Structures are given as structure tokens and as C-alpha cells.
C-alpha positions as a Python dict, from the first residue, in 0.01 Angstrom:
ca = {
    (1, 'M'): (0, 0, 0),
    (2, 'K'): (-239, -86, 283),
    (3, 'H'): (-188, 262, 427),
    (4, 'N'): (-297, 418, 94),
    (5, 'Y'): (-596, 182, 85),
    (6, 'I'): (-714, 300, 428),
    (7, 'S'): (-636, 667, 353),
    (8, 'T'): (-853, 642, 42),
    (9, 'G'): (-1137, 512, 258),
    (10, 'V'): (-1098, 792, 513),
    (11, 'L'): (-1091, 1062, 244),
    (12, 'A'): (-1387, 908, 61),
    (13, 'M'): (-1588, 901, 385),
    (14, 'A'): (-1497, 1262, 466),
    (15, 'A'): (-1604, 1364, 114),
    (16, 'T'): (-1929, 1172, 164),
    (17, 'A'): (-2003, 1363, 486),
    (18, 'F'): (-1916, 1687, 306),
    (19, 'L'): (-2171, 1614, 31),
    (20, 'W'): (-2436, 1500, 281),
    (21, 'S'): (-2402, 1837, 454),
    (22, 'I'): (-2528, 2041, 156),
    (23, 'A'): (-2878, 1895, 191),
    (24, 'G'): (-3005, 2168, 423),
    (25, 'L'): (-2885, 2448, 197),
    (26, 'F'): (-3073, 2323, -110),
    (27, 'I'): (-3379, 2194, 74),
    (28, 'K'): (-3435, 2543, 215),
    (29, 'V'): (-3492, 2688, -133),
    (30, 'I'): (-3740, 2416, -239),
    (31, 'D'): (-4090, 2508, -129),
    (32, 'W'): (-4214, 2149, -137),
    (33, 'N'): (-4337, 1901, 118),
    (34, 'P'): (-4034, 1710, 260),
    (35, 'I'): (-4189, 1382, 142),
    (36, 'A'): (-4194, 1505, -219),
    (37, 'I'): (-3835, 1628, -187),
    (38, 'A'): (-3718, 1293, -49),
    (39, 'G'): (-3900, 1101, -323),
    (40, 'C'): (-3769, 1308, -615),
    (41, 'R'): (-3418, 1319, -470),
    (42, 'S'): (-3407, 940, -437),
    (43, 'L'): (-3549, 890, -787),
    (44, 'I'): (-3277, 1108, -941),
    (45, 'A'): (-3008, 950, -723),
    (46, 'S'): (-3109, 601, -837),
    (47, 'I'): (-3058, 708, -1200),
    (48, 'V'): (-2711, 846, -1118),
    (49, 'I'): (-2615, 522, -941),
    (50, 'L'): (-2747, 312, -1230),
    (51, 'I'): (-2538, 512, -1478),
    (52, 'Y'): (-2230, 452, -1262),
    (53, 'V'): (-2292, 80, -1195),
    (54, 'R'): (-2430, 1, -1543),
    (55, 'R'): (-2506, -361, -1459),
    (56, 'P'): (-2610, -381, -1094),
    (57, 'R'): (-2563, -716, -920),
    (58, 'I'): (-2889, -751, -731),
    (59, 'H'): (-2883, -1091, -560),
    (60, 'L'): (-3106, -998, -263),
    (61, 'S'): (-2869, -1142, -5),
    (62, 'F'): (-2939, -1061, 360),
    (63, 'P'): (-2677, -781, 389),
    (64, 'Q'): (-2784, -627, 56),
    (65, 'V'): (-3153, -615, 147),
    (66, 'A'): (-3095, -526, 513),
    (67, 'A'): (-2870, -231, 423),
    (68, 'A'): (-3127, -109, 168),
    (69, 'I'): (-3411, -122, 421),
    (70, 'A'): (-3198, 41, 693),
    (71, 'N'): (-3098, 330, 463),
    (72, 'A'): (-3453, 387, 338),
    (73, 'A'): (-3582, 378, 695),
    (74, 'T'): (-3316, 628, 806),
    (75, 'M'): (-3409, 875, 532),
    (76, 'L'): (-3783, 847, 603),
    (77, 'L'): (-3741, 863, 981),
    (78, 'F'): (-3512, 1166, 965),
    (79, 'V'): (-3754, 1355, 740),
    (80, 'S'): (-4038, 1274, 981),
    (81, 'A'): (-3829, 1366, 1287),
    (82, 'N'): (-3746, 1705, 1139),
    (83, 'K'): (-4117, 1777, 1101),
    (84, 'T'): (-4205, 1674, 1458),
    (85, 'T'): (-3913, 1800, 1667),
    (86, 'T'): (-3646, 2069, 1642),
    (87, 'A'): (-3382, 2028, 1368),
    (88, 'A'): (-3107, 2042, 1632),
    (89, 'N'): (-3270, 1762, 1833),
    (90, 'A'): (-3311, 1549, 1521),
    (91, 'I'): (-2946, 1588, 1419),
    (92, 'L'): (-2804, 1540, 1769),
    (93, 'L'): (-3014, 1232, 1842),
    (94, 'Q'): (-2947, 1074, 1502),
    (95, 'Y'): (-2575, 1104, 1560),
    (96, 'L'): (-2594, 870, 1853),
    (97, 'A'): (-2535, 619, 1572),
    (98, 'P'): (-2155, 585, 1623),
    (99, 'V'): (-2213, 489, 1986),
    (100, 'L'): (-2460, 221, 1878),
    (101, 'T'): (-2221, 99, 1608),
    (102, 'V'): (-1949, 49, 1870),
    (103, 'L'): (-2194, -166, 2070),
    (104, 'I'): (-2350, -362, 1783),
    (105, 'G'): (-2076, -368, 1517),
    (106, 'P'): (-1822, -599, 1682),
    (107, 'V'): (-2093, -860, 1745),
    (108, 'L'): (-2231, -865, 1390),
    (109, 'L'): (-1910, -796, 1198),
    (110, 'K'): (-1656, -973, 1418),
    (111, 'E'): (-1434, -665, 1380),
    (112, 'R'): (-1231, -542, 1675),
    (113, 'T'): (-1318, -185, 1770),
    (114, 'R'): (-1001, 20, 1786),
    (115, 'I'): (-931, 203, 2111),
    (116, 'E'): (-874, 540, 1940),
    (117, 'N'): (-1226, 530, 1790),
    (118, 'V'): (-1379, 448, 2129),
    (119, 'A'): (-1176, 728, 2291),
    (120, 'A'): (-1295, 976, 2025),
    (121, 'L'): (-1664, 902, 2084),
    (122, 'P'): (-1719, 1096, 2413),
    (123, 'I'): (-1519, 1388, 2272),
    (124, 'V'): (-1737, 1391, 1957),
    (125, 'V'): (-2055, 1373, 2166),
    (126, 'A'): (-1928, 1664, 2378),
    (127, 'G'): (-1856, 1863, 2062),
    (128, 'M'): (-2207, 1795, 1930),
    (129, 'V'): (-2361, 1915, 2257),
    (130, 'V'): (-2148, 2232, 2248),
    (131, 'M'): (-2247, 2297, 1883),
    (132, 'F'): (-2620, 2265, 1943),
    (133, 'Y'): (-2639, 2381, 2305),
    (134, 'N'): (-2825, 2704, 2228),
    (135, 'K'): (-3055, 2535, 1975),
    (136, 'L'): (-3168, 2233, 2170),
    (137, 'G'): (-3526, 2226, 2290),
    (138, 'S'): (-3769, 1978, 2438),
    (139, 'G'): (-3936, 1930, 2099),
    (140, 'E'): (-4214, 1680, 2054),
    (141, 'M'): (-4145, 1352, 2230),
    (142, 'F'): (-4267, 1158, 1924),
    (143, 'G'): (-4019, 1341, 1700),
    (144, 'N'): (-3735, 1278, 1945),
    (145, 'I'): (-3823, 907, 1949),
    (146, 'L'): (-3819, 899, 1568),
    (147, 'A'): (-3473, 1061, 1572),
    (148, 'V'): (-3342, 797, 1814),
    (149, 'I'): (-3485, 519, 1596),
    (150, 'S'): (-3316, 681, 1295),
    (151, 'A'): (-2987, 658, 1489),
    (152, 'I'): (-3045, 284, 1526),
    (153, 'T'): (-3125, 236, 1157),
    (154, 'L'): (-2828, 453, 1053),
    (155, 'S'): (-2598, 241, 1268),
    (156, 'L'): (-2737, -79, 1116),
    (157, 'Y'): (-2696, 71, 768),
    (158, 'F'): (-2323, 119, 823),
    (159, 'I'): (-2292, -233, 966),
    (160, 'F'): (-2482, -407, 685),
    (161, 'M'): (-2291, -206, 425),
    (162, 'R'): (-1962, -310, 588),
    (163, 'M'): (-2076, -674, 568),
    (164, 'Q'): (-2046, -632, 191),
    (165, 'K'): (-1683, -513, 197),
    (166, 'D'): (-1584, -803, -28),
    (167, 'D'): (-1878, -748, -263),
    (168, 'S'): (-2044, -442, -420),
    (169, 'P'): (-2237, -246, -154),
    (170, 'L'): (-2356, 20, -400),
    (171, 'E'): (-2652, -198, -505),
    (172, 'S'): (-2790, -169, -151),
    (173, 'I'): (-2799, 209, -188),
    (174, 'L'): (-2967, 173, -527),
    (175, 'L'): (-3237, -51, -377),
    (176, 'S'): (-3285, 189, -86),
    (177, 'H'): (-3348, 481, -322),
    (178, 'W'): (-3595, 281, -527),
    (179, 'L'): (-3775, 194, -205),
    (180, 'T'): (-3768, 553, -75),
    (181, 'A'): (-3878, 699, -408),
    (182, 'G'): (-4168, 452, -436),
    (183, 'I'): (-4295, 522, -83),
    (184, 'C'): (-4251, 901, -93),
    (185, 'L'): (-4383, 960, -443),
    (186, 'G'): (-4680, 734, -363),
    (187, 'I'): (-4760, 945, -56),
    (188, 'S'): (-4708, 1265, -258),
    (189, 'F'): (-5011, 1184, -475),
    (190, 'F'): (-5225, 1251, -168),
    (191, 'L'): (-5051, 1580, -86),
    (192, 'P'): (-5085, 1924, -250),
    (193, 'A'): (-4897, 1946, -580),
    (194, 'P'): (-4552, 2110, -542),
    (195, 'Q'): (-4481, 2451, -690),
    (196, 'V'): (-4242, 2379, -980),
    (197, 'T'): (-3992, 2657, -1057),
    (198, 'L'): (-3648, 2668, -1219),
    (199, 'K'): (-3496, 2721, -873),
    (200, 'S'): (-3674, 2419, -724),
    (201, 'L'): (-3590, 2198, -1024),
    (202, 'G'): (-3224, 2302, -1013),
    (203, 'S'): (-3206, 2240, -641),
    (204, 'I'): (-3370, 1898, -654),
    (205, 'A'): (-3139, 1803, -941),
    (206, 'M'): (-2837, 1907, -730),
    (207, 'L'): (-2966, 1705, -435),
    (208, 'G'): (-3026, 1395, -644),
    (209, 'T'): (-2709, 1399, -853),
    (210, 'V'): (-2446, 1534, -615),
    (211, 'Q'): (-2571, 1535, -257),
    (212, 'V'): (-2710, 1181, -272),
    (213, 'G'): (-2596, 1026, -603),
    (214, 'L'): (-2225, 1113, -595),
    (215, 'S'): (-2207, 1066, -218),
    (216, 'A'): (-2346, 712, -262),
    (217, 'V'): (-2055, 623, -490),
    (218, 'L'): (-1803, 772, -247),
    (219, 'F'): (-1963, 595, 50),
    (220, 'S'): (-1951, 258, -128),
    (221, 'I'): (-1576, 316, -181),
    (222, 'A'): (-1522, 419, 183),
    (223, 'I'): (-1711, 137, 355),
    (224, 'K'): (-1502, -127, 177),
    (225, 'R'): (-1183, 25, 320),
    (226, 'V'): (-1261, 141, 675),
    (227, 'S'): (-1454, -22, 959),
    (228, 'A'): (-1820, 57, 1025),
    (229, 'V'): (-1724, 233, 1350),
    (230, 'Q'): (-1461, 452, 1184),
    (231, 'A'): (-1689, 536, 890),
    (232, 'N'): (-1971, 629, 1126),
    (233, 'L'): (-1737, 840, 1335),
    (234, 'I'): (-1612, 1032, 1030),
    (235, 'A'): (-1972, 1089, 918),
    (236, 'V'): (-2027, 1296, 1233),
    (237, 'I'): (-1841, 1585, 1070),
    (238, 'E'): (-2147, 1635, 845),
    (239, 'P'): (-2324, 1886, 1075),
    (240, 'V'): (-1995, 2075, 1117),
    (241, 'F'): (-2009, 2174, 749),
    (242, 'N'): (-2369, 2303, 767),
    (243, 'P'): (-2282, 2644, 922),
    (244, 'V'): (-2011, 2685, 656),
    (245, 'W'): (-2269, 2650, 378),
    (246, 'V'): (-2502, 2894, 555),
    (247, 'F'): (-2216, 3145, 585),
    (248, 'I'): (-2130, 3110, 215),
    (249, 'A'): (-2495, 3135, 104),
    (250, 'I'): (-2630, 3415, 320),
    (251, 'G'): (-2328, 3548, 510),
    (252, 'E'): (-2455, 3438, 851),
    (253, 'T'): (-2153, 3408, 1081),
    (254, 'P'): (-2146, 3090, 1291),
    (255, 'G'): (-2183, 3143, 1665),
    (256, 'F'): (-1905, 3085, 1918),
    (257, 'N'): (-2054, 2752, 2032),
    (258, 'T'): (-2079, 2631, 1672),
    (259, 'I'): (-1713, 2711, 1602),
    (260, 'I'): (-1581, 2556, 1924),
    (261, 'G'): (-1802, 2246, 1889),
    (262, 'G'): (-1696, 2204, 1528),
    (263, 'I'): (-1326, 2229, 1619),
    (264, 'I'): (-1372, 1966, 1892),
    (265, 'I'): (-1548, 1723, 1654),
    (266, 'V'): (-1309, 1765, 1361),
    (267, 'S'): (-1004, 1739, 1590),
    (268, 'A'): (-1129, 1418, 1753),
    (269, 'V'): (-1225, 1254, 1424),
    (270, 'T'): (-899, 1357, 1254),
    (271, 'A'): (-683, 1234, 1541),
    (272, 'A'): (-864, 899, 1557),
    (273, 'S'): (-836, 853, 1178),
    (274, 'I'): (-461, 932, 1177),
    (275, 'V'): (-393, 693, 1465),
    (276, 'S'): (-596, 416, 1297),
    (277, 'A'): (-417, 463, 964),
    (278, 'R'): (-72, 455, 1126),
    (279, 'A'): (-159, 149, 1333),
    (280, 'Q'): (-282, -39, 1024),
    (281, 'N'): (26, 68, 829),
    (282, 'N'): (258, -70, 1098),
    (283, 'K'): (99, -419, 1085),
}
């Protein structure tokens, strides 16, 4: 029974990463300022979450508010980092988060970090470097710093969400999208009006309902069942899916480095998840 409980968490987290990965594909076809995209996406996502929750339990406890702020900060920082450094730098630096979670998580959560997750970390980092080796650049130092800060906030987001494993963490995501939508849409009033087309409306609807809305529900299921470190580690497969979407959409074949790096990451994450599930099942 416990094995099935953990397996559900692993699968839900993998599905979450899968849905997160479609962001780039749909954002590319929306000719809007990233701030406007982030605001509209969060507004739609908050409606989806509200429909699912129906009666949200907003008690403004420390973990609930802290997770909301951390998630909103991560979304805003990552958007800003992408505008001020290379996309590869932003992704690679943000996914330092699992390393930070290993360092911070046990202290705040009092959860023992499993050896297989620690062992998988350097392999995952190596896979990320292989994947993005040809795309990495110096970028703007400010953008690189923003990406590193987003790694910190992403790590804290996983930790504060895990603190609510015995409660309902979905409300934190709801609050974070209200916060993000308010900030981004407020800023958008001072930016040029976006070009509204059927393609852009369809894409933003897909981002809000599926890429962020549905993934929020899946993530809330996952984080109640697996540790913050394991969830963060599984989330690293997100950039592995990106070349797959590009191949499906425009037929661009992934490069050799991308394929090898992706295999390394998926293999390490899968092996660590299987070992963790078996170890928990044998308790």
C-alpha cells in the first residue's frame, strides 16, 4: 500500500515536469511581452485551481504563505532571467535547486535525505551540462544572478510545499498565481498592448489550463507523497522534454549532446526513484 502511495507521487511529479516542459513551445507562438504572458497564464491557472478546489482553505499559515511567495518569486525571476541572459544559462542555473534542497531541506523538514538521491545529483548535473554544453554562454551577469536566485526560491518552494504534506498545499499555488497575476498584469498596463489573435488566445489558454493549472493539481498530489529532495530531482527531467516538443512541432532533430544528456538525466532520476520506492516498500 505504501509502495503504491509513493509510486503515485513519483508518477504525479513526472507528469508535472512533463506539463511544465510545454511552456516554451506555446510561449514561442505568443507575440507578447513575457510579463503579460506570465500574468494572463497565472490568472487563468488560478481559475482552474479554484474550480478544482471549490472551497480553498486559506489560513495564511507560515508554510502556506511562504510557499506562495517562493513560487511567485520563482516565476517572476525566471521570466526576468530569460530576458537578461541566455535561455540555456537560465535553465541550467535554476536547476541548481535540487542541490540546494539537499542542503536546506533536512534542516527545515527534519527529513533524512536518502543516499540514492544524493548519488543521483552529480550525475544529473553532469547530464545538464552535457545537454546545454553547446548553448551555454557568458550571458549578462545580472541575468545569471537572477537565475541563481530563482534556484534558491524554487528550492524553498518545494520545501515549504512539503511542509504541508499533512494539509492541502494546493492553496499555496493558488495564492502564488493571484500574486503573480496581480504584479504582472499591473506592470502590463505600462507596457505596449499585446497583439490579440486566435493563436495567441489559444496558446495562453493552453498555458493557463494545462501547463500551469493541471500541473499545479498534479504537483500538490506529488509533494504529499515524496520528499522535497526527490520531487525536486524528478522535476529536473523538465528540460529533457523540451527538445521532444520542438521535434514534434517543427521537426528539428535534437543534437547528439541533447540526446546523451537527456539519457543521463532520465536514467539517474529513474534509478534513484526506483531505489527509493523499493526501500520504502521494504520498511
